[in-house]
Structure formats: structure tokens, C-alpha cells
N, C-alpha and C positions, 0 to 999 in steps of 0.2 A: 502399306510393307507386303512384299511377295509372301503366296502362304510356303512355297517352298523355296530353297537355292541349291543348285544342281556346279556343283566344281569338276573343271574339265581340265586339264592340262598331260603334259609327259608325263612318264613316270619320273619320281622324283621333284615332284614342283610343290608337292607339300598338302596335299589334295588332304588325307585322311587329319594330319595335325592342322590341318586350318578349320575343316570341318567340326570337327571337335572343338574345335576354343571358341567356336561360331557359336554351338551351340550349350556350351556352359556360361555364356553372356545373356543368352535372348531365351525365349519359349521355346525355342524348335528344337527336337529332337535329331543325333546324327545315325547317319545311317552309311555304311559302306556296302558299295554294289558287290565288291569283292567277297567281303564276310558274306553275305547274302547267299553267293553262289559256292564259297566255300558249306556252307550250314546245310544249303540245298541237296549238293551233291557228296555230301559226307565225307570228302576227300581235298588238299591242298590243291589251291591253283598249279601248283609246280607238276604234280599226280595228273591232275588232268589235261595237261598239255602234252605230258608225258605218254599218257596210254589211249589218249583220246584223241590227242592233235590240237593246231590254231582253229582248225575252223568247227570245231564241235564246241570250241569254248565261246566261241563269237555268237554260235545258235542259243548256247545257254545263256550267254549276257542281252540278248535280243529279247530272250523270254523273258529275262529279270525286269528289263525296262517297263515288258507291259503289266507285269505284276506288281512292281512298285507303282506304277504311275499312278494309281487314285491316293493316294495316303499325303495328309498336309500336314502341313508346319513344320516339316523336316529338311537337312541341308545336308544334300546326297550328294558322296565323293563316288565319283565314278570311274571306269578302269580308263587307262591310259588310253589305250585304242578302242575304247566304243564310239570314237567320233569317226573312227573310218566309215561306217558306215550312213549311208545319207538318210536314210530310213530313223537309224538310232538319234541324230541328229534333230530331226522332226519333233520325236517323241521327247526327248531331253527339253526340246523349248516348249513343250506342251505342258510339261510336269512343273516347272518354274523358271526364276531370272537365272541362265546359266553365267557362269563365273568362267573365265577365263584365267589361270593359272602360268603365264608364262617362264619361262625359266631360261636364261642362256646357256649354251650347251658347258661350258667352263662350267658352272656351278652343279649341272645334272652331273656332270663323271664326279665329279668331288664327291657331292652325295649320296652315289651306287658305286663308289668303287670295293669297295665293303658290303655290298647288298649279292647274298649267294641266293635270295631268295623268287628271283625275279626270271622266269623260263626266256624271255625273249633275249637276256643280254649274257649268254653265257661266255660268250667268246666276247672281249675286249671291243673288237670294231664293230660291232652290234649296233653300241652307243649313239656313235657315229651314222652309220647306216639310216637308222630306224630314224635317228631324229633331224637329219636332215630331209627324208622321206615325207614323212609327215608336216615340217615346217615350208616345204614346197609346195605343197598343196592348200595348206591354209585350211586344213579340215576344222581347226579350233578357235577360228576369226569370225566364226559367227555369232558368238558369244555377245550378251547383253553389257557383260561389264569384262575388263581386260585388266590385269594385275601383274606388273612386274615382281615376283617373288625370287629374286635371282640375290638378290645383297639385303634382304629383312626378313626379320623372323616369322615364325605361323603366327604369334599375339600380332604384330604390326600388322600381317595380311588379312588378319579376321577382325581389327578394329575398321581398315581401310575397307571390308565390303561391309560393316556393319552401317558405317557411316553414307557410302557409297548408295548401298539400295534402302536407305531409311530402315534399319532391322529395329523393332524395340527391343529395348534391353530390356531383365528381369527387373517387375517391380514388385512383383506379388510376394510378402511376407512372409515368410514360412511357418503355418500352424499345424500343427498335429493333433486329430482329437481320437481321443481314447477311447474305444466303446469293450465293456465286458459279456462276449455271450455266455447264459449258466444254462446249459442243457442237462441230464439227468447222466450223460455219458461223459460229458469232458465239458470242462470250462477252458474258454481261450477269449486272446484280443482281437480286435477289427483296429487296426488303425488305419484313421483316412485324413489325407492331407496333399498340398502339392510338392512335387521333385521330390520326394521324402527316400524313395531308391537312391538318388543321383546323391544327394546328400547326406545318408544314412545316418536319418538324426537321432541325437543321442536319447530321444525319449523313449525308442523304441529297442527292446531286449528280445536279441535274435543270440538263442541259445543255441549250439547243436550236441549232441551226446557223445559226436563220434568225429572223425573227420572221414566219413563215407556219405556222399550226398548227391544227387542230380536233380536237375534241371531239365523239367520237360517243356519242351514249348515245340513252334513252327518257324520255318524259315522267316519271313516276314520282319515277327514280334520277336524271336532270335536275336536276326541282326539288330535292330534296333537298341533291346535293351538287357543281352545276356550278360555283357560286359559290364554294367550296372551289379548284377549280384554277382558274377564273378570278384569282382573285388572285395567285396564285404565279405564273400566265401574265405578268397583267401586269409583275409586279414586274422581271420581266428584259425587259420589253419586248415581250412576244410579247403582241398581242392576240385571241386563235382564234376560229376560227369555230366554229360551234355547230350540229351537224347533228343532227335528234331524230328517230329512228326509232319504230314502233309498237311497243308489246310482244308477246313472244308467238313461240314456235317458228315458226307460222305463218306469218309474216311474215320466216322464214330462205329467202331467195329472190333468184332474180337480180333480180326487181322492186326490191328494194329495194335491192339493191348498185348496180343505174342509178341510183337515184337519188340515192343516194351519191358514184358518182359526179358525178352534174351536178353537183349542190353545188358538189363540189371545183374541179374544172375550170373552174367560173365563178369560183372564185374565186380561178383561178393559181397554184394549190398546183405548186410545183416540188418535183424531187427530196428539196433539202433542208428539204423542210418536215414535220414531224413529227403522228402523229397518234394520239390517245390515244382507249382503249375504255374507257370508264366504264362500266360494267355486269354483267351477268352473262354465260354461255355465250353464248346468240346475240349481243348487241352486240358481243362478245369474236371469236368466229368470224368474222361478217360484217366486220369491223376488222381482221381480223388480212388477210384476202381481201384486202381495199382497200388494205389499204397495200404487201402484198405484191405487187400489179400497178399501181397508177399509178406511173406512169413510171418502170415495172419495179422498183419496191422506195422505200417512202421510211421513215424514222424510224416505229417503233411504239413505244407505251408501255401497258401494261394498266393500268388502274386496275379489279381484279374488286373488283363490291359483293356477291356473291351467294355462296353457301358452296360451290354445285356449284364457282363458276368460281376462289374464291377455293384451295380444294387440287384441283384440275385441271385444267379446261377451260384456263386462263388461261395452263398451265404446258406447256413443248414443242411450240409452233412448230406446232400444228395449227390449220387456217382453214380455211372452206367455207360452203355450204348445202346444204341441202335440193332435192331433185328428186323427183317422182311417184313414181319408181321407187325412192324410197331415202332413208336420213337420211346427210347429208354426201356424196353420191354427188362432187359438185365443190370439188375445195379447193388448198392448196397447203402445204406445208412452209414456215413462216415464221418464225424464232426474233426474238421483241422485243428492245429495245434495254433496257427495261425491266420490273419487273413492283412495282407499290405494292402491299401486303397491308394494308389497314386494319381490325381486326380488329371496330371498332366500328361497323364497317356491318352487320354480325350481327346487331346487336340490332332496327332496324328491320326486318329480313325478315316478312312475315307470317308465322305458320308453318307452311300448304303448304308454304312456299316455303322453309321452315329445314328442315323435314323432307325435303323434293327433294333437297337437298344433303347430307340425314346420308346417304341412300344413298350417294352414292360415299365419304365414309367411312367407311360400312361394307363396300364395295368394297376398298379398302386393307388393311381389317383381316382380312379372309376369305384375300384374295390373296397378301399382305404381311407384315403385322404383325401376329402374336398377339397381344400385349403392347396393342394398339391395338383389339383385339376383346376384352378383358379389358376396359380402359377402358370401353370402349360397355354392355358387360354390367353392370360394376357401379356408373358414374355415368351412369345415364340421366336420374333424377332432375338432378342438376346442369347437364348437358348441355342438355335440355328449358327449364329454369330460365336458361339462358346465361350460366352463367358464367364471364366474360370471361376469367379465367384458365387456365379448363380447354380453351377454345372456344381460345385460344393454342397449347396445348400440341398440339389436336389439330390444327390447320390448319401447324403447323410441322414434326409428324410426318408428315404428307401431303404436304408440299410437298417433303419433305429424300426421302423414297421416290420421286417421282414426277421431284423433280432428277435423283439416283442411276440413275436408269433411260433418262431423256431422252440422259443424257449417255454413255450405252453404245452407243446403238439411235437416233440422233435421228431417224432419218425409218423406222424400223419394217422396216428390212432385214436385222436379223440375231436377229430371232425373238427379244429380249430385250423389246422393247417391248409385246407384241404380249398378255402378263401383265394389261396394264392395260386390257382388252378383255374381261377377265370380267365376265361378265352382259349385254355391250351388244350381242353377237347376236340374241340373243333379245329384248333389250329394244330394242333399231331397225325389228326385223322389228314390232313391237309399235306403236310411236308413227307407222309410215305405215301399219299396215292401218288404224289409228285418225286419220288426217288431220293427224296431228302436233298435235289438240288436246282428245281425250279426258281421253290422258293426259299428265302431266308427264314429261319427262328420267328423273327420279331414281322415279319410279313404275316404270314399263316397266321402268329398269335392274332395278328391285327384284325385281321377276316374274322377271326374267331370269336371275337371279342363283338365285334358288330352284329355279325349274326346271333351271341346268344341275348344279346340286349336286344335285340329284334323278335326274337323269339317270348321274352320278357313282356317287352310292349306288345305283341297280339294276347297274352294270357292278363294282361290290365295288372303286373305287375310291377312294371316301370310305366312310365309317364311317357307320353308322345313325346314331350317337352325335351325330359332327359336323354330319351334314345338320341333324338335328331343332333342333339351337344355333344355326345360320345362319337356318332359317326362323323359329325361336322370334323370335331377336333383331330381327328384321326385320318382323315382326310385331308387337313391341313398341313401338317406331317408328314403328306406325300407318302402316305402306307397307304394298303391295298383295301375298299371297305367292303367289296361283294368277292364270295366265292368262283370261281372259273364254275362255267355252264357246263364241260365236260365230268366235274364233281357232283352225281344227281345224288340224293338220299341216300337211293338205293346202293350203290359204290360205298359211302361214307360208313352206314349202320355194319357193311361186312367187319368194320375193324372196331366198334364199339364196343364189343364184346371182349377184346384183346386188352381192354383199359383197365388200368391198375384201380381204377376207385370201381370197378364193378363187384357186384355184392350182388347170389341168388338172383339174376338175371336184373340186376336193376343198375341204374349207375348215379353217381351223386356226382351233381353240378354247382356249382357258382349258381346263384342267379341275382343279378343285379335289382334292388328295390328304389334306388335311386344315387345321385351322385356320391360316393365313398360310402355308400350302404352298398352288401351283401347277404344273403342268403345262403344255405344249402337247401336243395329239393332233390329225392329221388325220384326218376325217372325210370321208364322200363323201356330196357335197351331198344325193343321190337318198335316200340314207339319214338324212340331218337328224331328226330328232324321228319 
């Protein structure tokens, strides 16, 4: 089975319709390149052509291909002209199996005769000119599979593609686990299941206090999943405001927060509004902060799409953004009203992002769950192949661990919740020193876990055997196990004093004493590292 399917073809060939049909029948998700560009540019395709020209659009189209290149398990509908560029055609072949949806000229004319949305065919004779030009050059013919869509329905085309490429249809029985988080400030449900967003499972009770709602996401996640959320909200009479922010830790700043506030206040969001975080840790942390402070607090729903967000960052109410002097220096504790964890979203994650999330899973195994650590050791192949049943088990184990800790120590005041910071003290310093761009959060935490375990082993608090198990496991998942040489102790100590765990010149650190065992220990900041 191909990891991705790429649909090419002339305008009107049905790429979006066919792509959506394939996604409905299989474990693949659907992504429209045009939708991605619209979200990224915050304007329509027509507007881009009219105000910036076709040359600019083709430039953005090429950039988009590079940005989506590493996603997995998706069916991608391309724009009709993307294959004009030779480099684009090469990139498409690297992304997945390319399927050319051929449509004859009469069928194209018939399908497009009432379409006013396509900037290249505003004049009737443009269709003939562009069609003949592209067919003559044969730019679509480099595909792995060609299907004539002229006289068959999108349903028939999708079945043809699934059969020819041997794509597995959905076999996973949909089940939903419902957990209740009970904290001093709020009681709320967490739903965990496969494809629960698109199916809109009847066991999930989504209620909105008003017709005011906003979805905050980034271009890639938004183009994959916003339509699923919109359908759910529209059924309840809620037309959400869409707020797209750039992707990446370097955008987790007050400047991004301000831009979100500008949009929400312009849309007159009131205290009965609901704000939905659709994305990974960055989107979740920023959205949580916005929800906690807009009009002094509005309803918050987390829909985490990354592994890090599903097992960790969406749970527990921590919100915030970064400062040049440290990670998450400014923030609040604000519990969501609901968390929807759709494990199907893990299938599209780029490999690096998936391994990034596994760093947090490994943390739970070292700090809290020896059985989970054993699973990570023994079932590495199945995990990296994204066995969905195993991923659901892992996600659920991690969620239950964090839920239990948060319920006992909601705001990290009793020292219980601090155990979840294992690897993070050094990890956050590495992120800050590298400008939040060189290393991902998971990579930084991986280095932090190894170093903190090494320090514990040096002081005979952790056995050499367990230290080596920890280091080996992290390395097996292709995560870094040593701190860069240019980040010496002197440089790192400068950041320690800013750590949120510092009290009276001392920092409280989680120290592993065995697999699944952690104790808290106070260390003088001046002696740290």
C-alpha cells in the first residue's frame, strides 16, 4: 500500500471529490493543495491571481509541495497546473503514487460551464487553449496510474484507484474511551478513539453556549482537518471563525498571541464563545492562553493532532508562550472544557514529528510506567509502523497517567506534578540556546532525559544498567542522546535561574531511581551541571 496518493489532472477532473471519497473508505486523510494555499495566504485563489499574479501563485505552489512533502498516509489533490513545472513533477513522485485523472475536453467543458471560481478560465475560449497546450506537452503522463474519469462518477473513480493501488479499506471498529478529569477548577471529559472527528460519534457531547466560535490551527493541520470540525459546528448552527497561525516553536510568541486577539476581537467574540485548538503543542499552548485571558476566560476545546499533544501538552491546563530568556516563561493554568483525541490523526504525522512525540511517551515510561517502557522496548517495529491499536493503548496509558497526576496537583503546587518535568529542565535550556529552531521539543527533551539520568547514575541514585537501558531506548527511536558540545555547563547555567521550578536559589529536579520510578530532589542553581 502506498503511504500517499497524489491526484493530478486538468481542472474539472474531480481531484477533490475523488480524494475525499478515497479518504472516506480508507485510513488515509485528505488534503487539498489549494485549501492549504488559501489558509496560508488568508485569501482566495482568485484573489491571489488577481492581485499577485500567476507567477506568484506558482511560487507558493512550489513552496507548498516542499512543506507537505513529509506527511504520511494522505491522499493529496493537486492544482491543475502544478505539473507544468518539471521540479514539481519530481517532488510529486517522491511524495507518493501519482494518479492522473484524465478527462476529455467535452466533459471538462460541461463540468466547468457554470464554475466562476477558476481564475484561468474567465474567458470561454481559455479552456480550449489551456487544455490543448497541456495535453500536447503530455505533462500529466508521468503518473504511475492513469484513469479516464470522463464518464464515471467520483465514487467509481475512487474504487478504481483503491483496487489498482491495493489500498486497504477501513477495518478498525470505532470505539471511544471516555475519561473524566476532576480538578479543583473544572471537571471535563477526554474522548479517545479512532476517526472520531469525521464520524462525529454519538457518544461525544459537543455543546456550544452561543454561535460564536473560533478554530485556531496552522496551514497544514487546518487543510487536513478543519473541514471535519466545521461540519460538526455547522450542524449545531455555529459558523466558526478560522484563525491560521504559522507552524513552529519560533512562532510561540506574544506577537502571534496579539494577532489572534486582533482577529477574535474584530469578530466580537464574547464570554459565551468557544475557542478550539486544532493542532500540536504550539497551537494548544497559544490557544489555551488566549482562551484563559480573552474576556477573562472563554470555553476551550482541545483537538490535539500531534503525538506530543495527544499524550501530554493538551492535558492539564498549562498554557503560555516563549520569551527569549526561556521557554513557557509567560502563561496560565486554564483547564479546557473538553479534549477530543482522534488517533487517526497520528497516521499523517511526518516521521520526524512522530518520533518527536515518542520522546514524551518514553518520558512516561521512565518516570511513571515500567510496563510502558517494556512495550517501547519490545514493540518498536509495530510502534514505528504506527499500528493503530498499539498507538491507542500507548496514548490511553499516557493520558491516564497525566490525568491522575493533574487531579492531585492541578497547578504544580504540591510537588506531585513536577515529576512530569523529567528531562524538561535541560531540554528547555537546549531549546532556548538553539533559538527554538535547531532542535524540536522532543529532541531537546530526549537529550535532557539522558543527561539527567546520567547525573543520577554518577551519584549512584540510578543503576548503571537502568541508565544504559534509558539511553539505548532513546537512541533506538533515533532521538539524540548527547548534548551538543557548543552548549557547555556555563552557558546552560545562565538559563537555570529563570526556570519556573527555582525557589530561593534552588531548583527542584525529577531524578530517576529506576525504570518507572522518580523522586524529587533540590539542587543549588550554582551547582547545576
